[in-house]
N, CA and C atoms as a LAMMPS dump frame, in Angstrom:
ITEM: TIMESTEP
0
ITEM: NUMBER OF ATOMS
453
ITEM: BOX BOUNDS ff ff ff
-5.0000000000000000e+02 5.0000000000000000e+02
-5.0000000000000000e+02 5.0000000000000000e+02
-5.0000000000000000e+02 5.0000000000000000e+02
ITEM: ATOMS id mol type element x y z
1 1 1 N -480.954 -365.953 338.591
2 1 2 C -481.278 -367.361 338.61
3 1 3 C -481.325 -367.89 340.046
4 2 1 N -480.252 -367.665 340.828
5 2 2 C -480.22 -368.113 342.209
6 2 3 C -480.447 -366.935 343.129
7 3 1 N -481.224 -367.17 344.174
8 3 2 C -481.408 -366.142 345.187
9 3 3 C -480.166 -366.085 346.07
10 4 1 N -479.973 -364.95 346.675
11 4 2 C -478.872 -364.799 347.616
12 4 3 C -479.141 -365.676 348.842
13 5 1 N -478.129 -366.4 349.301
14 5 2 C -478.288 -367.254 350.482
15 5 3 C -478.235 -366.358 351.718
16 6 1 N -479.257 -366.474 352.551
17 6 2 C -479.348 -365.659 353.764
18 6 3 C -479.168 -366.552 354.983
19 7 1 N -479.23 -365.928 356.157
20 7 2 C -479.113 -366.694 357.4
21 7 3 C -480.271 -367.662 357.553
22 8 1 N -481.389 -367.377 356.902
23 8 2 C -482.532 -368.305 356.932
24 8 3 C -482.165 -369.626 356.27
25 9 1 N -481.239 -369.602 355.314
26 9 2 C -480.792 -370.831 354.69
27 9 3 C -479.521 -371.376 355.356
28 10 1 N -478.644 -370.493 355.8
29 10 2 C -477.37 -370.925 356.377
30 10 3 C -477.557 -371.703 357.677
31 11 1 N -478.494 -371.279 358.493
32 11 2 C -478.699 -371.957 359.77
33 11 3 C -479.1 -373.417 359.568
34 12 1 N -480.129 -373.721 358.753
35 12 2 C -480.44 -375.142 358.556
36 12 3 C -479.356 -375.916 357.814
37 13 1 N -478.605 -375.242 356.948
38 13 2 C -477.498 -375.931 356.278
39 13 3 C -476.443 -376.338 357.3
40 14 1 N -476.113 -375.422 358.207
41 14 2 C -475.117 -375.722 359.252
42 14 3 C -475.603 -376.82 360.189
43 15 1 N -476.871 -376.741 360.605
44 15 2 C -477.378 -377.777 361.5
45 15 3 C -477.47 -379.131 360.79
46 16 1 N -477.742 -379.13 359.502
47 16 2 C -477.754 -380.39 358.743
48 16 3 C -476.352 -380.989 358.695
49 17 1 N -475.341 -380.146 358.505
50 17 2 C -473.961 -380.644 358.504
51 17 3 C -473.572 -381.23 359.858
52 18 1 N -473.975 -380.545 360.932
53 18 2 C -473.723 -381.067 362.28
54 18 3 C -474.416 -382.415 362.452
55 19 1 N -475.649 -382.52 361.984
56 19 2 C -476.402 -383.779 362.084
57 19 3 C -475.693 -384.901 361.345
58 20 1 N -475.204 -384.616 360.143
59 20 2 C -474.516 -385.64 359.354
60 20 3 C -473.254 -386.115 360.081
61 21 1 N -472.524 -385.182 360.684
62 21 2 C -471.315 -385.556 361.438
63 21 3 C -471.684 -386.474 362.598
64 22 1 N -472.732 -386.133 363.345
65 22 2 C -473.11 -386.953 364.494
66 22 3 C -473.704 -388.3 364.075
67 23 1 N -474.397 -388.343 362.973
68 23 2 C -474.879 -389.633 362.465
69 23 3 C -473.684 -390.511 362.103
70 24 1 N -472.719 -389.929 361.404
71 24 2 C -471.516 -390.674 361.024
72 24 3 C -470.772 -391.198 362.255
73 25 1 N -470.53 -390.298 363.231
74 25 2 C -469.811 -390.715 364.436
75 25 3 C -470.597 -391.753 365.233
76 26 1 N -471.905 -391.552 365.325
77 26 2 C -472.724 -392.49 366.074
78 26 3 C -472.724 -393.885 365.471
79 27 1 N -472.734 -393.942 364.152
80 27 2 C -472.776 -395.243 363.487
81 27 3 C -471.404 -395.891 363.364
82 28 1 N -470.352 -395.097 363.178
83 28 2 C -469.027 -395.683 362.932
84 28 3 C -468.151 -395.765 364.175
85 29 1 N -468.047 -394.682 364.917
86 29 2 C -467.115 -394.645 366.043
87 29 3 C -467.707 -395.263 367.311
88 30 1 N -468.952 -394.919 367.634
89 30 2 C -469.535 -395.36 368.899
90 30 3 C -470.441 -396.58 368.767
91 31 1 N -470.941 -396.855 367.598
92 31 2 C -471.825 -398.001 367.396
93 31 3 C -473.269 -397.646 367.708
94 32 1 N -474.184 -398.297 367.002
95 32 2 C -475.603 -397.994 367.166
96 32 3 C -476.314 -399.049 368.005
97 33 1 N -476.171 -400.31 367.633
98 33 2 C -476.88 -401.377 368.331
99 33 3 C -475.966 -402.585 368.41
100 34 1 N -475.937 -403.22 369.566
101 34 2 C -475.033 -404.344 369.77
102 34 3 C -475.714 -405.687 369.838
103 35 1 N -476.686 -405.944 368.987
104 35 2 C -477.371 -407.244 368.981
105 35 3 C -478.06 -407.507 370.311
106 36 1 N -477.671 -408.573 370.993
107 36 2 C -478.27 -408.937 372.278
108 36 3 C -477.915 -407.905 373.342
109 37 1 N -476.771 -407.302 373.205
110 37 2 C -476.306 -406.314 374.188
111 37 3 C -477.211 -405.08 374.23
112 38 1 N -477.853 -404.762 373.128
113 38 2 C -478.759 -403.618 373.094
114 38 3 C -478.086 -402.37 372.567
115 39 1 N -478.613 -401.191 372.946
116 39 2 C -478.076 -399.945 372.401
117 39 3 C -476.645 -399.685 372.86
118 40 1 N -475.851 -399.189 371.929
119 40 2 C -474.469 -398.829 372.21
120 40 3 C -474.384 -397.315 372.422
121 41 1 N -473.224 -396.776 372.799
122 41 2 C -473.121 -395.34 373.088
123 41 3 C -473.541 -394.406 371.962
124 42 1 N -473.525 -394.852 370.718
125 42 2 C -473.923 -393.991 369.609
126 42 3 C -475.415 -393.998 369.319
127 43 1 N -476.188 -394.775 370.078
128 43 2 C -477.621 -394.925 369.804
129 43 3 C -478.374 -393.601 369.927
130 44 1 N -478.328 -392.98 371.083
131 44 2 C -479.09 -391.745 371.309
132 44 3 C -478.577 -390.601 370.438
133 45 1 N -477.26 -390.367 370.354
134 45 2 C -476.808 -389.285 369.478
135 45 3 C -477.235 -389.473 368.02
136 46 1 N -477.249 -390.707 367.544
137 46 2 C -477.664 -390.962 366.168
138 46 3 C -479.144 -390.668 365.983
139 47 1 N -479.976 -391.09 366.919
140 47 2 C -481.417 -390.838 366.831
141 47 3 C -481.687 -389.332 366.849
142 48 1 N -481.043 -388.618 367.76
143 48 2 C -481.23 -387.164 367.849
144 48 3 C -480.733 -386.493 366.567
145 49 1 N -479.605 -386.957 366.039
146 49 2 C -479.051 -386.367 364.826
147 49 3 C -479.95 -386.619 363.613
148 50 1 N -480.588 -387.774 363.544
149 50 2 C -481.522 -388.04 362.443
150 50 3 C -482.698 -387.059 362.536
151 51 1 N -483.207 -386.85 363.747
152 51 2 C -484.272 -385.86 363.939
153 51 3 C -483.827 -384.464 363.547
154 52 1 N -482.602 -384.096 363.929
155 52 2 C -482.059 -382.787 363.569
156 52 3 C -481.92 -382.655 362.055
157 53 1 N -481.488 -383.706 361.397
158 53 2 C -481.335 -383.665 359.943
159 53 3 C -482.69 -383.473 359.256
160 54 1 N -483.694 -384.196 359.715
161 54 2 C -485.037 -384.049 359.138
162 54 3 C -485.547 -382.626 359.334
163 55 1 N -485.416 -382.102 360.55
164 55 2 C -485.9 -380.75 360.834
165 55 3 C -485.098 -379.706 360.052
166 56 1 N -483.807 -379.937 359.862
167 56 2 C -482.982 -379.001 359.104
168 56 3 C -483.412 -378.938 357.645
169 57 1 N -483.685 -380.099 357.061
170 57 2 C -484.142 -380.128 355.665
171 57 3 C -485.482 -379.415 355.535
172 58 1 N -486.4 -379.681 356.476
173 58 2 C -487.697 -379.01 356.445
174 58 3 C -487.548 -377.498 356.62
175 59 1 N -486.671 -377.079 357.541
176 59 2 C -486.439 -375.646 357.751
177 59 3 C -485.817 -375.005 356.519
178 60 1 N -484.911 -375.715 355.861
179 60 2 C -484.301 -375.181 354.639
180 60 3 C -485.354 -374.995 353.546
181 61 1 N -486.205 -375.986 353.362
182 61 2 C -487.255 -375.864 352.358
183 61 3 C -488.208 -374.712 352.692
184 62 1 N -488.549 -374.567 353.952
185 62 2 C -489.452 -373.498 354.384
186 62 3 C -488.8 -372.126 354.224
187 63 1 N -487.491 -372.059 354.369
188 63 2 C -486.803 -370.762 354.326
189 63 3 C -486.922 -370.075 352.97
190 64 1 N -487.126 -370.835 351.915
191 64 2 C -487.25 -370.231 350.595
192 64 3 C -488.617 -369.598 350.374
193 65 1 N -489.581 -369.953 351.209
194 65 2 C -490.935 -369.425 351.076
195 65 3 C -491.165 -368.175 351.916
196 66 1 N -490.304 -367.936 352.886
197 66 2 C -490.508 -366.838 353.829
198 66 3 C -489.741 -365.589 353.424
199 67 1 N -490.207 -364.496 353.939
200 67 2 C -489.515 -363.222 353.755
201 67 3 C -488.292 -363.189 354.659
202 68 1 N -487.49 -362.181 354.468
203 68 2 C -486.305 -361.984 355.296
204 68 3 C -486.726 -361.855 356.754
205 69 1 N -486.081 -362.62 357.61
206 69 2 C -486.443 -362.621 359.028
207 69 3 C -485.654 -361.607 359.83
208 70 1 N -486.179 -361.294 360.997
209 70 2 C -485.401 -360.465 361.917
210 70 3 C -485.041 -361.315 363.121
211 71 1 N -483.949 -361.004 363.739
212 71 2 C -483.428 -361.791 364.84
213 71 3 C -483.191 -360.888 366.041
214 72 1 N -484.224 -360.694 366.884
215 72 2 C -484.024 -359.883 368.087
216 72 3 C -482.936 -360.488 368.972
217 73 1 N -482.241 -359.641 369.699
218 73 2 C -481.12 -360.089 370.529
219 73 3 C -481.54 -361.145 371.537
220 74 1 N -482.733 -361.03 372.1
221 74 2 C -483.191 -361.995 373.096
222 74 3 C -483.306 -363.404 372.511
223 75 1 N -483.566 -363.499 371.23
224 75 2 C -483.667 -364.819 370.595
225 75 3 C -482.327 -365.538 370.53
226 76 1 N -481.244 -364.828 370.657
227 76 2 C -479.918 -365.418 370.581
228 76 3 C -479.429 -365.953 371.923
229 77 1 N -480.211 -365.787 372.989
230 77 2 C -479.761 -366.207 374.315
231 77 3 C -479.569 -367.725 374.402
232 78 1 N -480.443 -368.502 373.796
233 78 2 C -480.282 -369.962 373.826
234 78 3 C -479.014 -370.375 373.072
235 79 1 N -478.766 -369.737 371.931
236 79 2 C -477.55 -370.045 371.174
237 79 3 C -476.307 -369.629 371.959
238 80 1 N -476.375 -368.478 372.607
239 80 2 C -475.25 -368.024 373.431
240 80 3 C -475.025 -368.98 374.603
241 81 1 N -476.123 -369.469 375.186
242 81 2 C -476.001 -370.441 376.271
243 81 3 C -475.362 -371.733 375.804
244 82 1 N -475.769 -372.202 374.625
245 82 2 C -475.18 -373.424 374.067
246 82 3 C -473.69 -373.226 373.785
247 83 1 N -473.343 -372.061 373.253
248 83 2 C -471.929 -371.762 373.016
249 83 3 C -471.164 -371.716 374.338
250 84 1 N -471.799 -371.153 375.361
251 84 2 C -471.179 -371.126 376.695
252 84 3 C -470.931 -372.522 377.233
253 85 1 N -471.89 -373.426 377.025
254 85 2 C -471.718 -374.815 377.47
255 85 3 C -470.564 -375.459 376.714
256 86 1 N -470.486 -375.218 375.416
257 86 2 C -469.408 -375.804 374.61
258 86 3 C -468.045 -375.298 375.087
259 87 1 N -467.939 -373.993 375.302
260 87 2 C -466.664 -373.431 375.766
261 87 3 C -466.325 -373.914 377.172
262 88 1 N -467.326 -373.953 378.057
263 88 2 C -467.078 -374.413 379.428
264 88 3 C -466.712 -375.893 379.459
265 89 1 N -467.202 -376.663 378.495
266 89 2 C -466.888 -378.089 378.432
267 89 3 C -465.389 -378.307 378.281
268 90 1 N -464.73 -377.444 377.538
269 90 2 C -463.282 -377.581 377.369
270 90 3 C -462.526 -377.291 378.661
271 91 1 N -463.123 -376.493 379.541
272 91 2 C -462.44 -376.114 380.782
273 91 3 C -462.844 -377.028 381.94
274 92 1 N -464.152 -377.17 382.194
275 92 2 C -464.592 -377.906 383.381
276 92 3 C -465.267 -379.239 383.075
277 93 1 N -465.501 -379.543 381.82
278 93 2 C -466.143 -380.799 381.459
279 93 3 C -467.606 -380.594 381.107
280 94 1 N -468.183 -381.587 380.433
281 94 2 C -469.542 -381.44 379.937
282 94 3 C -470.599 -381.522 381.034
283 95 1 N -470.491 -382.468 381.936
284 95 2 C -471.528 -382.631 382.961
285 95 3 C -471.599 -381.41 383.871
286 96 1 N -470.482 -380.887 384.391
287 96 2 C -470.586 -379.651 385.191
288 96 3 C -471.095 -378.468 384.359
289 97 1 N -470.741 -378.405 383.082
290 97 2 C -471.217 -377.322 382.221
291 97 3 C -472.73 -377.372 382.064
292 98 1 N -473.255 -378.561 381.853
293 98 2 C -474.705 -378.721 381.725
294 98 3 C -475.396 -378.356 383.036
295 99 1 N -474.824 -378.789 384.139
296 99 2 C -475.416 -378.491 385.451
297 99 3 C -475.483 -376.984 385.692
298 100 1 N -474.412 -376.285 385.387
299 100 2 C -474.376 -374.829 385.576
300 100 3 C -475.35 -374.143 384.621
301 101 1 N -475.407 -374.601 383.384
302 101 2 C -476.313 -374.017 382.394
303 101 3 C -477.765 -374.114 382.848
304 102 1 N -478.159 -375.275 383.33
305 102 2 C -479.546 -375.468 383.76
306 102 3 C -479.891 -374.51 384.895
307 103 1 N -479.014 -374.407 385.867
308 103 2 C -479.275 -373.507 387.006
309 103 3 C -479.336 -372.063 386.541
310 104 1 N -478.36 -371.621 385.756
311 104 2 C -478.35 -370.229 385.289
312 104 3 C -479.574 -369.913 384.431
313 105 1 N -479.93 -370.832 383.53
314 105 2 C -481.073 -370.574 382.651
315 105 3 C -482.362 -370.45 383.463
316 106 1 N -482.564 -371.383 384.377
317 106 2 C -483.811 -371.359 385.148
318 106 3 C -483.886 -370.152 386.079
319 107 1 N -482.776 -369.775 386.67
320 107 2 C -482.795 -368.642 387.611
321 107 3 C -482.808 -367.294 386.894
322 108 1 N -481.963 -367.112 385.887
323 108 2 C -481.808 -365.799 385.261
324 108 3 C -482.848 -365.505 384.19
325 109 1 N -483.209 -366.501 383.389
326 109 2 C -484.099 -366.239 382.264
327 109 3 C -485.536 -366.682 382.522
328 110 1 N -485.697 -367.782 383.194
329 110 2 C -487.051 -368.26 383.486
330 110 3 C -487.585 -367.698 384.796
331 111 1 N -486.702 -367.124 385.601
332 111 2 C -487.075 -366.536 386.898
333 111 3 C -487.789 -367.563 387.788
334 112 1 N -487.321 -368.805 387.754
335 112 2 C -487.91 -369.876 388.556
336 112 3 C -487.448 -369.752 390.002
337 113 1 N -488.246 -370.284 390.896
338 113 2 C -487.871 -370.287 392.315
339 113 3 C -486.727 -371.277 392.519
340 114 1 N -486.039 -371.149 393.654
341 114 2 C -484.951 -372.073 393.934
342 114 3 C -485.472 -373.498 394.069
343 115 1 N -486.661 -373.65 394.631
344 115 2 C -487.247 -374.982 394.794
345 115 3 C -487.449 -375.635 393.429
346 116 1 N -488.105 -374.927 392.516
347 116 2 C -488.336 -375.489 391.176
348 116 3 C -487.032 -375.696 390.42
349 117 1 N -486.119 -374.76 390.562
350 117 2 C -484.819 -374.89 389.896
351 117 3 C -484.1 -376.149 390.35
352 118 1 N -484.069 -376.387 391.647
353 118 2 C -483.354 -377.559 392.168
354 118 3 C -484.066 -378.863 391.815
355 119 1 N -485.396 -378.845 391.778
356 119 2 C -486.136 -380.05 391.375
357 119 3 C -485.815 -380.403 389.924
358 120 1 N -485.908 -379.413 389.036
359 120 2 C -485.612 -379.65 387.617
360 120 3 C -484.157 -380.06 387.446
361 121 1 N -483.251 -379.396 388.16
362 121 2 C -481.826 -379.712 388.082
363 121 3 C -481.573 -381.159 388.492
364 122 1 N -482.184 -381.596 389.584
365 122 2 C -482.005 -382.982 390.047
366 122 3 C -482.526 -383.986 389.015
367 123 1 N -483.669 -383.692 388.421
368 123 2 C -484.23 -384.596 387.413
369 123 3 C -483.313 -384.675 386.196
370 124 1 N -482.856 -383.521 385.71
371 124 2 C -481.986 -383.505 384.534
372 124 3 C -480.669 -384.204 384.815
373 125 1 N -480.083 -383.949 385.962
374 125 2 C -478.806 -384.584 386.283
375 125 3 C -478.976 -386.088 386.482
376 126 1 N -480.112 -386.51 387.047
377 126 2 C -480.373 -387.946 387.201
378 126 3 C -480.478 -388.608 385.825
379 127 1 N -481.126 -387.936 384.884
380 127 2 C -481.233 -388.484 383.527
381 127 3 C -479.869 -388.529 382.858
382 128 1 N -479.125 -387.434 382.938
383 128 2 C -477.81 -387.38 382.289
384 128 3 C -476.888 -388.449 382.857
385 129 1 N -476.782 -388.501 384.179
386 129 2 C -475.873 -389.463 384.793
387 129 3 C -476.419 -390.887 384.679
388 130 1 N -477.7 -391.068 384.999
389 130 2 C -478.278 -392.412 384.993
390 130 3 C -478.327 -393.044 383.615
391 131 1 N -478.84 -392.305 382.641
392 131 2 C -479.013 -392.881 381.302
393 131 3 C -477.709 -392.851 380.512
394 132 1 N -477.121 -391.662 380.413
395 132 2 C -475.996 -391.521 379.504
396 132 3 C -474.674 -392.027 380.081
397 133 1 N -474.419 -391.773 381.352
398 133 2 C -473.141 -392.182 381.937
399 133 3 C -473.184 -393.645 382.375
400 134 1 N -474.191 -394.003 383.186
401 134 2 C -474.214 -395.353 383.744
402 134 3 C -474.745 -396.4 382.767
403 135 1 N -475.897 -396.125 382.118
404 135 2 C -476.516 -397.139 381.27
405 135 3 C -475.823 -397.239 379.908
406 136 1 N -475.709 -396.109 379.197
407 136 2 C -475.143 -396.145 377.846
408 136 3 C -473.621 -396 377.826
409 137 1 N -473.036 -395.668 378.952
410 137 2 C -471.572 -395.543 379.094
411 137 3 C -470.968 -394.597 378.058
412 138 1 N -471.603 -393.443 377.883
413 138 2 C -471.094 -392.447 376.943
414 138 3 C -469.932 -391.705 377.607
415 139 1 N -468.803 -391.652 376.942
416 139 2 C -467.637 -390.979 377.524
417 139 3 C -467.711 -389.459 377.336
418 140 1 N -468.234 -388.754 378.333
419 140 2 C -468.314 -387.302 378.26
420 140 3 C -466.939 -386.68 378.472
421 141 1 N -466.664 -385.547 377.817
422 141 2 C -465.381 -384.87 378.02
423 141 3 C -465.239 -384.375 379.461
424 142 1 N -464.036 -384.519 380.005
425 142 2 C -463.763 -384.069 381.375
426 142 3 C -463.297 -382.627 381.445
427 143 1 N -462.836 -382.067 380.352
428 143 2 C -462.292 -380.726 380.358
429 143 3 C -460.878 -380.707 380.892
430 144 1 N -460.243 -379.555 380.809
431 144 2 C -458.849 -379.445 381.259
432 144 3 C -458.727 -379.697 382.744
433 145 1 N -459.642 -379.143 383.528
434 145 2 C -459.596 -379.313 384.971
435 145 3 C -459.862 -380.768 385.345
436 146 1 N -460.869 -381.373 384.72
437 146 2 C -461.166 -382.789 384.985
438 146 3 C -460.016 -383.691 384.601
439 147 1 N -459.352 -383.394 383.498
440 147 2 C -458.194 -384.196 383.079
441 147 3 C -457.046 -384.075 384.078
442 148 1 N -456.866 -382.861 384.643
443 148 2 C -455.807 -382.691 385.651
444 148 3 C -456.137 -383.465 386.926
445 149 1 N -457.404 -383.47 387.309
446 149 2 C -457.81 -384.178 388.53
447 149 3 C -457.724 -385.697 388.34
448 150 1 N -458.195 -386.172 387.175
449 150 2 C -458.243 -387.614 386.924
450 150 3 C -456.866 -388.229 386.641
451 151 1 N -455.915 -387.415 386.348
452 151 2 C -454.608 -388.018 386.194
453 151 3 C -453.905 -387.542 384.998
C-alpha cells in the first residue's frame, strides 16, 4: 500500500520542518512587520522560510514520480559546507563563519582568483552587515569565542 520512504522523500520532509520552525520563530519571537516602523527582524527569515516550505512541498510531490536517485560525493559538498558553518557558528560566531565559508568555497571549489574572491566577499559581507545587522538588527550568534570577548 505505502512505498518505502527514501532519502528523496526525507530531504524535503526535513527541509519543510525546518521551514515551519523558522516561520514560527519569525512570526512569534522576532516579529514580521511593525506597522509604521516597517520590517522587523523576523521579516527576511519568514519570507525565506515560506519559499523553502513551498519548494519542499513541490520536491516531496516530485519525489514520488522519480526513480531512486544517486548522490555522488561531490554533490554533498554544499551540505558539508553548510554543516561546517553551523558548527563554526557555535565556536566563532555566524558572521565570521559565513565570511570564512565564502572565501573557502570560492577559492577551493570555484577556483576563483583572489581578486574575484575578495570582490564577492566584500559584497556579501556588506549585505550581511548592512542589511541584516544594521538595518534589520538581527541578533546573530557570537559563538563561544565572541561571547568571551564581549563579556
